[in-house]
C-alpha atoms as one frame of an Amber mdcrd trajectory, in Angstrom:
protein
 117.928  24.847 157.412 121.450  27.417 156.592 121.837  31.402 157.590 123.091
  33.152 155.617 124.618  36.971 156.361 125.331  39.549 154.020 127.321  42.887
 154.683 127.123  45.727 152.079 129.206  48.911 152.625 130.406  51.834 150.348
 128.417  52.769 147.461 126.713  49.481 146.533 123.915  49.667 143.610 122.555
  46.732 141.878 120.309  43.641 143.303 120.970  41.508 146.214 120.367  37.537
 145.945 120.770  35.562 149.459 120.349  31.829 149.922 120.860  28.233 148.877
 120.931  27.031 145.420 120.456  30.300 144.471 120.279  31.143 140.095 121.152
  34.868 138.897 121.504  35.420 134.556 122.031  38.992 133.885 121.467  39.582
 130.498 122.132  43.223 128.911 121.690  44.086 125.433 124.376  44.222 122.461
 126.752  46.980 122.970 125.552  49.064 118.814 128.855  47.617 117.144 131.306
  50.700 116.309 130.452  52.292 112.990 133.051  51.985 110.159 135.701  54.899
 110.466 135.176  55.747 106.088 137.964  59.362 104.950 136.847  62.214 103.941
 134.216  62.566 100.885 133.439  65.178  98.302 131.371  65.570  95.504 131.768
  68.049  92.707 129.323  69.008  89.640 130.320  71.422  86.742 127.745  71.652
  84.115 127.551  73.315  81.022 130.904  76.068  80.685 131.775  75.282  84.302
 134.932  74.777  85.588 135.480  73.350  88.195 138.555  72.738  90.083 139.245
  71.061  93.745 141.486  69.639  96.546 141.054  67.121  98.646 143.085  67.503
 101.969 145.718  70.213 100.201 145.922  72.688  98.327 145.749  73.588  94.943
 147.348  76.746  93.907 145.285  78.492  90.218 146.858  80.873  87.869 144.391
  82.006  85.584 144.631  84.989  83.087 141.006  86.674  82.750 142.581  89.695
  80.464 140.781  87.236  77.125 143.864  88.071  74.957 145.210  84.742  73.252
 148.794  83.455  74.794 149.878  83.109  72.108 152.461  86.128  70.688
């Protein structure tokens, strides 16, 4: 018969197994897979006589003549 001594100091946590010919198995669930990073997503819909101006990661300048007149002289 053997004699085993265990001293634990500090902030120890978890199981402690003491003895001869012991076998300890630690099983943890597989880590969650990291979600794939996707780029920005933009959905634009214009119906009937609608006008759609869209920009993604940038800027857009729109000059629109609202006078209703013709540009031809």
